[in-house]
N, CA, C and O atoms as a GROMACS GRO file, in nm:
protein
  532
    1UNK      N    1  -3.219  -0.697  -1.236
    1UNK     CA    2  -3.209  -0.621  -1.358
    1UNK      C    3  -3.348  -0.582  -1.402
    1UNK      O    4  -3.429  -0.667  -1.439
    2UNK      N    5  -3.376  -0.457  -1.398
    2UNK     CA    6  -3.506  -0.409  -1.437
    2UNK      C    7  -3.490  -0.317  -1.556
    2UNK      O    8  -3.413  -0.221  -1.552
    3UNK      N    9  -3.562  -0.347  -1.661
    3UNK     CA   10  -3.556  -0.262  -1.779
    3UNK      C   11  -3.697  -0.223  -1.820
    3UNK      O   12  -3.793  -0.293  -1.788
    4UNK      N   13  -3.707  -0.114  -1.889
    4UNK     CA   14  -3.838  -0.063  -1.932
    4UNK      C   15  -3.904  -0.162  -2.028
    4UNK      O   16  -4.027  -0.170  -2.031
    5UNK      N   17  -3.827  -0.235  -2.105
    5UNK     CA   18  -3.884  -0.330  -2.201
    5UNK      C   19  -3.961  -0.443  -2.136
    5UNK      O   20  -4.061  -0.489  -2.191
    6UNK      N   21  -3.917  -0.488  -2.019
    6UNK     CA   22  -3.984  -0.598  -1.950
    6UNK      C   23  -4.091  -0.552  -1.853
    6UNK      O   24  -4.170  -0.634  -1.806
    7UNK      N   25  -4.096  -0.423  -1.821
    7UNK     CA   26  -4.183  -0.371  -1.716
    7UNK      C   27  -4.327  -0.362  -1.763
    7UNK      O   28  -4.353  -0.313  -1.873
    8UNK      N   29  -4.420  -0.408  -1.679
    8UNK     CA   30  -4.563  -0.392  -1.707
    8UNK      C   31  -4.607  -0.256  -1.656
    8UNK      O   32  -4.615  -0.234  -1.535
    9UNK      N   33  -4.634  -0.167  -1.744
    9UNK     CA   34  -4.675  -0.033  -1.704
    9UNK      C   35  -4.610   0.069  -1.796
    9UNK      O   36  -4.531   0.035  -1.884
   10UNK      N   37  -4.645   0.194  -1.774
   10UNK     CA   38  -4.590   0.299  -1.860
   10UNK      C   39  -4.455   0.347  -1.806
   10UNK      O   40  -4.412   0.309  -1.697
   11UNK      N   41  -4.390   0.430  -1.884
   11UNK     CA   42  -4.256   0.476  -1.850
   11UNK      C   43  -4.255   0.564  -1.726
   11UNK      O   44  -4.158   0.561  -1.649
   12UNK      N   45  -4.360   0.641  -1.704
   12UNK     CA   46  -4.366   0.728  -1.586
   12UNK      C   47  -4.371   0.646  -1.457
   12UNK      O   48  -4.303   0.680  -1.360
   13UNK      N   49  -4.452   0.540  -1.455
   13UNK     CA   50  -4.459   0.457  -1.334
   13UNK      C   51  -4.327   0.382  -1.312
   13UNK      O   52  -4.285   0.362  -1.198
   14UNK      N   53  -4.263   0.342  -1.420
   14UNK     CA   54  -4.132   0.276  -1.411
   14UNK      C   55  -4.031   0.369  -1.345
   14UNK      O   56  -3.962   0.330  -1.251
   15UNK      N   57  -4.023   0.493  -1.395
   15UNK     CA   58  -3.927   0.590  -1.340
   15UNK      C   59  -3.963   0.629  -1.196
   15UNK      O   60  -3.874   0.644  -1.112
   16UNK      N   61  -4.091   0.644  -1.168
   16UNK     CA   62  -4.132   0.682  -1.032
   16UNK      C   63  -4.096   0.573  -0.932
   16UNK      O   64  -4.048   0.602  -0.823
   17UNK      N   65  -4.118   0.447  -0.970
   17UNK     CA   66  -4.083   0.335  -0.881
   17UNK      C   67  -3.933   0.329  -0.859
   17UNK      O   68  -3.888   0.312  -0.746
   18UNK      N   69  -3.854   0.342  -0.965
   18UNK     CA   70  -3.709   0.330  -0.953
   18UNK      C   71  -3.645   0.450  -0.884
   18UNK      O   72  -3.537   0.437  -0.826
   19UNK      N   73  -3.709   0.565  -0.889
   19UNK     CA   74  -3.656   0.681  -0.817
   19UNK      C   75  -3.675   0.667  -0.666
   19UNK      O   76  -3.603   0.729  -0.588
   20UNK      N   77  -3.773   0.586  -0.624
   20UNK     CA   78  -3.796   0.563  -0.481
   20UNK      C   79  -3.697   0.464  -0.420
   20UNK      O   80  -3.668   0.472  -0.301
   21UNK      N   81  -3.646   0.371  -0.501
   21UNK     CA   82  -3.564   0.261  -0.450
   21UNK      C   83  -3.422   0.306  -0.418
   21UNK      O   84  -3.360   0.381  -0.493
   22UNK      N   85  -3.372   0.256  -0.303
   22UNK     CA   86  -3.234   0.282  -0.262
   22UNK      C   87  -3.171   0.149  -0.222
   22UNK      O   88  -3.240   0.048  -0.208
   23UNK      N   89  -3.041   0.151  -0.204
   23UNK     CA   90  -2.969   0.032  -0.159
   23UNK      C   91  -3.018  -0.006  -0.019
   23UNK      O   92  -3.024   0.080   0.069
   24UNK      N   93  -3.051  -0.132   0.001
   24UNK     CA   94  -3.096  -0.180   0.131
   24UNK      C   95  -3.246  -0.188   0.146
   24UNK      O   96  -3.294  -0.245   0.244
   25UNK      N   97  -3.323  -0.134   0.051
   25UNK     CA   98  -3.469  -0.143   0.058
   25UNK      C   99  -3.513  -0.287   0.036
   25UNK      O  100  -3.447  -0.364  -0.034
   26UNK      N  101  -3.625  -0.323   0.097
   26UNK     CA  102  -3.686  -0.454   0.074
   26UNK      C  103  -3.795  -0.435  -0.029
   26UNK      O  104  -3.888  -0.356  -0.010
   27UNK      N  105  -3.784  -0.507  -0.139
   27UNK     CA  106  -3.878  -0.491  -0.250
   27UNK      C  107  -3.948  -0.623  -0.279
   27UNK      O  108  -3.894  -0.730  -0.253
   28UNK      N  109  -4.067  -0.612  -0.335
   28UNK     CA  110  -4.140  -0.727  -0.386
   28UNK      C  111  -4.143  -0.715  -0.537
   28UNK      O  112  -4.140  -0.604  -0.592
   29UNK      N  113  -4.150  -0.827  -0.604
   29UNK     CA  114  -4.152  -0.822  -0.750
   29UNK      C  115  -4.232  -0.938  -0.805
   29UNK      O  116  -4.252  -1.039  -0.737
   30UNK      N  117  -4.277  -0.922  -0.927
   30UNK     CA  118  -4.334  -1.031  -1.006
   30UNK      C  119  -4.250  -1.037  -1.132
   30UNK      O  120  -4.231  -0.936  -1.200
   31UNK      N  121  -4.201  -1.154  -1.162
   31UNK     CA  122  -4.115  -1.169  -1.277
   31UNK      C  123  -4.054  -1.307  -1.277
   31UNK      O  124  -4.117  -1.403  -1.231
   32UNK      N  125  -3.933  -1.320  -1.328
   32UNK     CA  126  -3.868  -1.450  -1.338
   32UNK      C  127  -3.717  -1.435  -1.313
   32UNK      O  128  -3.659  -1.330  -1.342
   33UNK      N  129  -3.656  -1.541  -1.261
   33UNK     CA  130  -3.510  -1.541  -1.246
   33UNK      C  131  -3.444  -1.580  -1.377
   33UNK      O  132  -3.504  -1.648  -1.460
   34UNK      N  133  -3.321  -1.535  -1.394
   34UNK     CA  134  -3.247  -1.569  -1.516
   34UNK      C  135  -3.103  -1.528  -1.501
   34UNK      O  136  -3.057  -1.493  -1.392
   35UNK      N  137  -3.031  -1.532  -1.612
   35UNK     CA  138  -2.890  -1.491  -1.614
   35UNK      C  139  -2.874  -1.366  -1.697
   35UNK      O  140  -2.937  -1.350  -1.802
   36UNK      N  141  -2.789  -1.276  -1.649
   36UNK     CA  142  -2.761  -1.153  -1.722
   36UNK      C  143  -2.666  -1.183  -1.838
   36UNK      O  144  -2.622  -1.296  -1.856
   37UNK      N  145  -2.634  -1.080  -1.914
   37UNK     CA  146  -2.541  -1.097  -2.027
   37UNK      C  147  -2.403  -1.137  -1.979
   37UNK      O  148  -2.328  -1.203  -2.052
   38UNK      N  149  -2.368  -1.099  -1.856
   38UNK     CA  150  -2.238  -1.137  -1.798
   38UNK      C  151  -2.240  -1.274  -1.735
   38UNK      O  152  -2.137  -1.323  -1.691
   39UNK      N  153  -2.359  -1.339  -1.730
   39UNK     CA  154  -2.370  -1.472  -1.672
   39UNK      C  155  -2.403  -1.474  -1.524
   39UNK      O  156  -2.401  -1.580  -1.462
   40UNK      N  157  -2.434  -1.359  -1.466
   40UNK     CA  158  -2.470  -1.352  -1.324
   40UNK      C  159  -2.617  -1.385  -1.306
   40UNK      O  160  -2.700  -1.350  -1.390
   41UNK      N  161  -2.650  -1.453  -1.194
   41UNK     CA  162  -2.790  -1.478  -1.163
   41UNK      C  163  -2.859  -1.346  -1.134
   41UNK      O  164  -2.808  -1.264  -1.058
   42UNK      N  165  -2.974  -1.325  -1.195
   42UNK     CA  166  -3.046  -1.199  -1.180
   42UNK      C  167  -3.194  -1.225  -1.173
   42UNK      O  168  -3.241  -1.337  -1.195
   43UNK      N  169  -3.268  -1.121  -1.141
   43UNK     CA  170  -3.413  -1.126  -1.141
   43UNK      C  171  -3.461  -1.028  -1.246
   43UNK      O  172  -3.416  -0.913  -1.249
   44UNK      N  173  -3.551  -1.072  -1.331
   44UNK     CA  174  -3.607  -0.987  -1.435
   44UNK      C  175  -3.752  -0.955  -1.397
   44UNK      O  176  -3.843  -1.032  -1.429
   45UNK      N  177  -3.774  -0.842  -1.330
   45UNK     CA  178  -3.907  -0.811  -1.278
   45UNK      C  179  -3.999  -0.752  -1.384
   45UNK      O  180  -3.956  -0.674  -1.470
   46UNK      N  181  -4.126  -0.790  -1.376
   46UNK     CA  182  -4.228  -0.726  -1.459
   46UNK      C  183  -4.292  -0.611  -1.381
   46UNK      O  184  -4.331  -0.510  -1.439
   47UNK      N  185  -4.303  -0.628  -1.248
   47UNK     CA  186  -4.352  -0.521  -1.161
   47UNK      C  187  -4.266  -0.518  -1.035
   47UNK      O  188  -4.219  -0.622  -0.989
   48UNK      N  189  -4.248  -0.400  -0.980
   48UNK     CA  190  -4.172  -0.381  -0.856
   48UNK      C  191  -4.260  -0.307  -0.756
   48UNK      O  192  -4.340  -0.221  -0.793
   49UNK      N  193  -4.243  -0.341  -0.629
   49UNK     CA  194  -4.318  -0.275  -0.523
   49UNK      C  195  -4.224  -0.257  -0.403
   49UNK      O  196  -4.162  -0.353  -0.358
   50UNK      N  197  -4.216  -0.136  -0.353
   50UNK     CA  198  -4.135  -0.108  -0.234
   50UNK      C  199  -4.211  -0.158  -0.112
   50UNK      O  200  -4.316  -0.103  -0.078
   51UNK      N  201  -4.159  -0.262  -0.045
   51UNK     CA  202  -4.226  -0.319   0.071
   51UNK      C  203  -4.184  -0.248   0.199
   51UNK      O  204  -4.268  -0.218   0.284
   52UNK      N  205  -4.054  -0.219   0.212
   52UNK     CA  206  -4.005  -0.154   0.332
   52UNK      C  207  -3.880  -0.074   0.298
   52UNK      O  208  -3.781  -0.131   0.251
   53UNK      N  209  -3.882   0.057   0.321
   53UNK     CA  210  -3.762   0.135   0.293
   53UNK      C  211  -3.654   0.111   0.398
   53UNK      O  212  -3.684   0.081   0.514
   54UNK      N  213  -3.532   0.125   0.358
   54UNK     CA  214  -3.419   0.109   0.449
   54UNK      C  215  -3.398   0.242   0.521
   54UNK      O  216  -3.367   0.343   0.458
   55UNK      N  217  -3.415   0.241   0.652
   55UNK     CA  218  -3.402   0.364   0.730
   55UNK      C  219  -3.256   0.396   0.762
   55UNK      O  220  -3.217   0.513   0.762
   56UNK      N  221  -3.176   0.294   0.788
   56UNK     CA  222  -3.034   0.311   0.817
   56UNK      C  223  -2.958   0.211   0.732
   56UNK      O  224  -2.966   0.090   0.755
   57UNK      N  225  -2.883   0.261   0.636
   57UNK     CA  226  -2.811   0.171   0.547
   57UNK      C  227  -2.695   0.106   0.622
   57UNK      O  228  -2.634   0.166   0.710
   58UNK      N  229  -2.666  -0.018   0.584
   58UNK     CA  230  -2.552  -0.089   0.642
   58UNK      C  231  -2.423  -0.023   0.595
   58UNK      O  232  -2.419   0.031   0.485
   59UNK      N  233  -2.319  -0.027   0.676
   59UNK     CA  234  -2.190   0.024   0.630
   59UNK      C  235  -2.142  -0.058   0.510
   59UNK      O  236  -2.172  -0.177   0.499
   60UNK      N  237  -2.069   0.006   0.422
   60UNK     CA  238  -2.018  -0.066   0.306
   60UNK      C  239  -1.906  -0.160   0.348
   60UNK      O  240  -1.849  -0.145   0.456
   61UNK      N  241  -1.876  -0.254   0.263
   61UNK     CA  242  -1.771  -0.350   0.295
   61UNK      C  243  -1.633  -0.283   0.301
   61UNK      O  244  -1.544  -0.333   0.368
   62UNK      N  245  -1.615  -0.170   0.231
   62UNK     CA  246  -1.486  -0.100   0.235
   62UNK      C  247  -1.466  -0.030   0.369
   62UNK      O  248  -1.359  -0.040   0.429
   63UNK      N  249  -1.570   0.040   0.417
   63UNK     CA  250  -1.554   0.112   0.544
   63UNK      C  251  -1.568   0.017   0.662
   63UNK      O  252  -1.488   0.022   0.755
   64UNK      N  253  -1.667  -0.069   0.658
   64UNK     CA  254  -1.685  -0.170   0.762
   64UNK      C  255  -1.705  -0.111   0.900
   64UNK      O  256  -1.735   0.007   0.915
   65UNK      N  257  -1.688  -0.195   1.000
   65UNK     CA  258  -1.696  -0.152   1.139
   65UNK      C  259  -1.556  -0.156   1.197
   65UNK      O  260  -1.504  -0.263   1.229
   66UNK      N  261  -1.494  -0.041   1.210
   66UNK     CA  262  -1.357  -0.037   1.260
   66UNK      C  263  -1.351  -0.005   1.409
   66UNK      O  264  -1.254  -0.042   1.476
   67UNK      N  265  -1.452   0.062   1.460
   67UNK     CA  266  -1.455   0.098   1.601
   67UNK      C  267  -1.497  -0.024   1.683
   67UNK      O  268  -1.606  -0.078   1.664
   68UNK      N  269  -1.411  -0.067   1.774
   68UNK     CA  270  -1.436  -0.188   1.853
   68UNK      C  271  -1.561  -0.173   1.940
   68UNK      O  272  -1.635  -0.269   1.958
   69UNK      N  273  -1.584  -0.055   1.993
   69UNK     CA  274  -1.701  -0.033   2.078
   69UNK      C  275  -1.830  -0.049   1.999
   69UNK      O  276  -1.927  -0.106   2.048
   70UNK      N  277  -1.832   0.002   1.876
   70UNK     CA  278  -1.950  -0.013   1.790
   70UNK      C  279  -1.972  -0.160   1.756
   70UNK      O  280  -2.085  -0.206   1.749
   71UNK      N  281  -1.863  -0.233   1.736
   71UNK     CA  282  -1.876  -0.376   1.706
   71UNK      C  283  -1.939  -0.451   1.822
   71UNK      O  284  -2.016  -0.545   1.799
   72UNK      N  285  -1.909  -0.414   1.946
   72UNK     CA  286  -1.968  -0.480   2.061
   72UNK      C  287  -2.112  -0.436   2.086
   72UNK      O  288  -2.198  -0.518   2.120
   73UNK      N  289  -2.139  -0.307   2.070
   73UNK     CA  290  -2.273  -0.256   2.097
   73UNK      C  291  -2.373  -0.294   1.989
   73UNK      O  292  -2.490  -0.319   2.018
   74UNK      N  293  -2.328  -0.300   1.865
   74UNK     CA  294  -2.415  -0.337   1.754
   74UNK      C  295  -2.367  -0.469   1.695
   74UNK      O  296  -2.321  -0.475   1.581
   75UNK      N  297  -2.378  -0.573   1.775
   75UNK     CA  298  -2.326  -0.705   1.738
   75UNK      C  299  -2.392  -0.758   1.611
   75UNK      O  300  -2.328  -0.828   1.532
   76UNK      N  301  -2.520  -0.724   1.590
   76UNK     CA  302  -2.590  -0.771   1.471
   76UNK      C  303  -2.522  -0.719   1.344
   76UNK      O  304  -2.515  -0.791   1.244
   77UNK      N  305  -2.473  -0.595   1.346
   77UNK     CA  306  -2.402  -0.542   1.230
   77UNK      C  307  -2.270  -0.616   1.209
   77UNK      O  308  -2.233  -0.647   1.096
   78UNK      N  309  -2.201  -0.643   1.318
   78UNK     CA  310  -2.074  -0.714   1.309
   78UNK      C  311  -2.095  -0.853   1.250
   78UNK      O  312  -2.015  -0.899   1.170
   79UNK      N  313  -2.203  -0.920   1.290
   79UNK     CA  314  -2.230  -1.055   1.238
   79UNK      C  315  -2.270  -1.051   1.090
   79UNK      O  316  -2.239  -1.144   1.016
   80UNK      N  317  -2.338  -0.945   1.047
   80UNK     CA  318  -2.377  -0.933   0.907
   80UNK      C  319  -2.256  -0.903   0.819
   80UNK      O  320  -2.243  -0.959   0.710
   81UNK      N  321  -2.168  -0.815   0.866
   81UNK     CA  322  -2.060  -0.764   0.782
   81UNK      C  323  -1.932  -0.848   0.787
   81UNK      O  324  -1.859  -0.853   0.688
   82UNK      N  325  -1.902  -0.914   0.899
   82UNK     CA  326  -1.775  -0.985   0.914
   82UNK      C  327  -1.798  -1.136   0.923
   82UNK      O  328  -1.855  -1.185   1.021
   83UNK      N  329  -1.755  -1.207   0.822
   83UNK     CA  330  -1.769  -1.352   0.822
   83UNK      C  331  -1.685  -1.417   0.931
   83UNK      O  332  -1.724  -1.520   0.986
   84UNK      N  333  -1.571  -1.358   0.963
   84UNK     CA  334  -1.485  -1.417   1.067
   84UNK      C  335  -1.555  -1.412   1.204
   84UNK      O  336  -1.544  -1.507   1.281
   85UNK      N  337  -1.625  -1.304   1.234
   85UNK     CA  338  -1.699  -1.295   1.359
   85UNK      C  339  -1.811  -1.397   1.362
   85UNK      O  340  -1.835  -1.462   1.464
   86UNK      N  341  -1.879  -1.412   1.250
   86UNK     CA  342  -1.987  -1.510   1.241
   86UNK      C  343  -1.934  -1.652   1.261
   86UNK      O  344  -1.998  -1.733   1.328
   87UNK      N  345  -1.818  -1.681   1.205
   87UNK     CA  346  -1.757  -1.813   1.222
   87UNK      C  347  -1.725  -1.840   1.368
   87UNK      O  348  -1.745  -1.951   1.416
   88UNK      N  349  -1.675  -1.739   1.439
   88UNK     CA  350  -1.645  -1.755   1.582
   88UNK      C  351  -1.772  -1.788   1.660
   88UNK      O  352  -1.770  -1.876   1.745
   89UNK      N  353  -1.881  -1.718   1.632
   89UNK     CA  354  -2.007  -1.743   1.702
   89UNK      C  355  -2.062  -1.881   1.669
   89UNK      O  356  -2.114  -1.950   1.757
   90UNK      N  357  -2.051  -1.922   1.542
   90UNK     CA  358  -2.100  -2.056   1.504
   90UNK      C  359  -2.017  -2.164   1.573
   90UNK      O  360  -2.073  -2.264   1.619
   91UNK      N  361  -1.885  -2.146   1.580
   91UNK     CA  362  -1.798  -2.243   1.646
   91UNK      C  363  -1.832  -2.251   1.795
   91UNK      O  364  -1.840  -2.360   1.851
   92UNK      N  365  -1.851  -2.136   1.858
   92UNK     CA  366  -1.886  -2.134   2.000
   92UNK      C  367  -2.018  -2.206   2.025
   92UNK      O  368  -2.031  -2.283   2.120
   93UNK      N  369  -2.116  -2.182   1.939
   93UNK     CA  370  -2.247  -2.248   1.954
   93UNK      C  371  -2.233  -2.399   1.936
   93UNK      O  372  -2.298  -2.476   2.008
   94UNK      N  373  -2.150  -2.442   1.842
   94UNK     CA  374  -2.129  -2.587   1.820
   94UNK      C  375  -2.061  -2.651   1.942
   94UNK      O  376  -2.097  -2.763   1.980
   95UNK      N  377  -1.966  -2.582   2.001
   95UNK     CA  378  -1.897  -2.635   2.120
   95UNK      C  379  -1.995  -2.649   2.236
   95UNK      O  380  -1.998  -2.753   2.302
   96UNK      N  381  -2.074  -2.546   2.260
   96UNK     CA  382  -2.172  -2.551   2.370
   96UNK      C  383  -2.274  -2.661   2.344
   96UNK      O  384  -2.313  -2.733   2.436
   97UNK      N  385  -2.318  -2.674   2.217
   97UNK     CA  386  -2.413  -2.779   2.183
   97UNK      C  387  -2.354  -2.917   2.209
   97UNK      O  388  -2.423  -3.006   2.258
   98UNK      N  389  -2.225  -2.935   2.175
   98UNK     CA  390  -2.159  -3.063   2.199
   98UNK      C  391  -2.144  -3.096   2.346
   98UNK      O  392  -2.165  -3.211   2.387
   99UNK      N  393  -2.109  -2.997   2.426
   99UNK     CA  394  -2.096  -3.018   2.571
   99UNK      C  395  -2.232  -3.053   2.631
   99UNK      O  396  -2.242  -3.144   2.714
  100UNK      N  397  -2.336  -2.981   2.589
  100UNK     CA  398  -2.470  -3.011   2.641
  100UNK      C  399  -2.514  -3.152   2.602
  100UNK      O  400  -2.570  -3.225   2.683
  101UNK      N  401  -2.488  -3.191   2.477
  101UNK     CA  402  -2.526  -3.325   2.432
  101UNK      C  403  -2.451  -3.431   2.512
  101UNK      O  404  -2.510  -3.531   2.554
  102UNK      N  405  -2.321  -3.409   2.535
  102UNK     CA  406  -2.239  -3.502   2.613
  102UNK      C  407  -2.296  -3.520   2.754
  102UNK      O  408  -2.310  -3.632   2.802
  103UNK      N  409  -2.329  -3.408   2.818
  103UNK     CA  410  -2.381  -3.415   2.955
  103UNK      C  411  -2.524  -3.470   2.958
  103UNK      O  412  -2.560  -3.540   3.052
  104UNK      N  413  -2.606  -3.438   2.856
  104UNK     CA  414  -2.742  -3.492   2.852
  104UNK      C  415  -2.742  -3.643   2.836
  104UNK      O  416  -2.826  -3.712   2.895
  105UNK      N  417  -2.649  -3.696   2.757
  105UNK     CA  418  -2.640  -3.841   2.739
  105UNK      C  419  -2.606  -3.912   2.869
  105UNK      O  420  -2.638  -4.030   2.885
  106UNK      N  421  -2.543  -3.843   2.960
  106UNK     CA  422  -2.504  -3.901   3.089
  106UNK      C  423  -2.598  -3.858   3.202
  106UNK      O  424  -2.565  -3.871   3.319
  107UNK      N  425  -2.715  -3.809   3.165
  107UNK     CA  426  -2.823  -3.773   3.259
  107UNK      C  427  -2.784  -3.663   3.357
  107UNK      O  428  -2.832  -3.661   3.470
  108UNK      N  429  -2.698  -3.572   3.315
  108UNK     CA  430  -2.669  -3.456   3.398
  108UNK      C  431  -2.785  -3.359   3.388
  108UNK      O  432  -2.856  -3.356   3.288
  109UNK      N  433  -2.804  -3.280   3.489
  109UNK     CA  434  -2.911  -3.182   3.494
  109UNK      C  435  -2.849  -3.042   3.496
  109UNK      O  436  -2.761  -3.014   3.577
  110UNK      N  437  -2.894  -2.957   3.408
  110UNK     CA  438  -2.844  -2.820   3.405
  110UNK      C  439  -2.934  -2.731   3.489
  110UNK      O  440  -3.056  -2.729   3.470
  111UNK      N  441  -2.874  -2.659   3.581
  111UNK     CA  442  -2.947  -2.567   3.666
  111UNK      C  443  -2.891  -2.428   3.641
  111UNK      O  444  -2.771  -2.406   3.653
  112UNK      N  445  -2.978  -2.335   3.606
  112UNK     CA  446  -2.934  -2.199   3.579
  112UNK      C  447  -2.984  -2.107   3.688
  112UNK      O  448  -3.102  -2.109   3.724
  113UNK      N  449  -2.895  -2.027   3.740
  113UNK     CA  450  -2.931  -1.923   3.835
  113UNK      C  451  -2.901  -1.790   3.770
  113UNK      O  452  -2.804  -1.777   3.695
  114UNK      N  453  -2.981  -1.693   3.798
  114UNK     CA  454  -2.961  -1.560   3.742
  114UNK      C  455  -2.842  -1.495   3.809
  114UNK      O  456  -2.830  -1.497   3.932
  115UNK      N  457  -2.754  -1.437   3.730
  115UNK     CA  458  -2.642  -1.362   3.786
  115UNK      C  459  -2.694  -1.229   3.836
  115UNK      O  460  -2.761  -1.156   3.763
  116UNK      N  461  -2.664  -1.199   3.960
  116UNK     CA  462  -2.706  -1.072   4.017
  116UNK      C  463  -2.604  -0.965   3.982
  116UNK      O  464  -2.492  -0.997   3.941
  117UNK      N  465  -2.641  -0.842   3.997
  117UNK     CA  466  -2.550  -0.734   3.960
  117UNK      C  467  -2.427  -0.731   4.050
  117UNK      O  468  -2.423  -0.796   4.154
  118UNK      N  469  -2.329  -0.656   4.009
  118UNK     CA  470  -2.201  -0.647   4.078
  118UNK      C  471  -2.216  -0.595   4.220
  118UNK      O  472  -2.137  -0.629   4.308
  119UNK      N  473  -2.318  -0.512   4.244
  119UNK     CA  474  -2.335  -0.453   4.377
  119UNK      C  475  -2.363  -0.559   4.484
  119UNK      O  476  -2.334  -0.535   4.601
  120UNK      N  477  -2.417  -0.673   4.447
  120UNK     CA  478  -2.444  -0.779   4.544
  120UNK      C  479  -2.312  -0.832   4.599
  120UNK      O  480  -2.303  -0.860   4.719
  121UNK      N  481  -2.211  -0.848   4.514
  121UNK     CA  482  -2.081  -0.897   4.559
  121UNK      C  483  -2.017  -0.795   4.653
  121UNK      O  484  -1.951  -0.833   4.750
  122UNK      N  485  -2.037  -0.669   4.626
  122UNK     CA  486  -1.981  -0.564   4.710
  122UNK      C  487  -2.044  -0.568   4.849
  122UNK      O  488  -1.978  -0.538   4.948
  123UNK      N  489  -2.171  -0.605   4.855
  123UNK     CA  490  -2.240  -0.610   4.985
  123UNK      C  491  -2.200  -0.730   5.068
  123UNK      O  492  -2.242  -0.740   5.184
  124UNK      N  493  -2.120  -0.820   5.013
  124UNK     CA  494  -2.074  -0.934   5.090
  124UNK      C  495  -2.159  -1.058   5.073
  124UNK      O  496  -2.135  -1.158   5.141
  125UNK      N  497  -2.258  -1.054   4.983
  125UNK     CA  498  -2.340  -1.171   4.960
  125UNK      C  499  -2.270  -1.264   4.861
  125UNK      O  500  -2.196  -1.217   4.775
  126UNK      N  501  -2.291  -1.393   4.871
  126UNK     CA  502  -2.226  -1.484   4.775
  126UNK      C  503  -2.284  -1.465   4.635
  126UNK      O  504  -2.406  -1.453   4.621
  127UNK      N  505  -2.200  -1.461   4.533
  127UNK     CA  506  -2.251  -1.439   4.396
  127UNK      C  507  -2.324  -1.563   4.346
  127UNK      O  508  -2.291  -1.675   4.386
  128UNK      N  509  -2.422  -1.544   4.260
  128UNK     CA  510  -2.495  -1.654   4.198
  128UNK      C  511  -2.409  -1.713   4.088
  128UNK      O  512  -2.339  -1.640   4.018
  129UNK      N  513  -2.413  -1.845   4.072
  129UNK     CA  514  -2.334  -1.911   3.970
  129UNK      C  515  -2.420  -2.011   3.896
  129UNK      O  516  -2.531  -2.042   3.938
  130UNK      N  517  -2.367  -2.062   3.787
  130UNK     CA  518  -2.434  -2.169   3.712
  130UNK      C  519  -2.375  -2.300   3.757
  130UNK      O  520  -2.254  -2.315   3.767
  131UNK      N  521  -2.461  -2.396   3.784
  131UNK     CA  522  -2.417  -2.524   3.839
  131UNK      C  523  -2.471  -2.636   3.752
  131UNK      O  524  -2.590  -2.640   3.723
  132UNK      N  525  -2.385  -2.728   3.712
  132UNK     CA  526  -2.427  -2.844   3.636
  132UNK      C  527  -2.408  -2.966   3.726
  132UNK      O  528  -2.297  -2.993   3.773
  133UNK      N  529  -2.516  -3.038   3.750
  133UNK     CA  530  -2.510  -3.158   3.837
  133UNK      C  531  -2.504  -3.282   3.752
  133UNK      O  532  -2.499  -3.393   3.806
   0.00000   0.00000   0.00000
């Protein structure tokens, strides 16, 4: 919540700064945290500074990511916008962490081999696999 009454500076600099700001920009401020009249946690800035403009705004929560191909290609957007996708990734990471801990406690050794491209299998060579000893 930024108001002219709390702002350090004249009205022209206040308006110029606020005309530059858009949704998604990263801003720096000097001020204090507090509660708004509605009881929401807010920041009451005395000065604002645009640190980094947002070049590509995130999709809104109403439109979201509906195209499955975009969700796979831009996984970072899917993780930011969809809590259910994030929960799936966190659960998967916890399962893998548990399996690794179980095997580490029993002195198993993890050996990773790089998977070669599909054309190697076509040539008749044995595919590379991951092996846990």
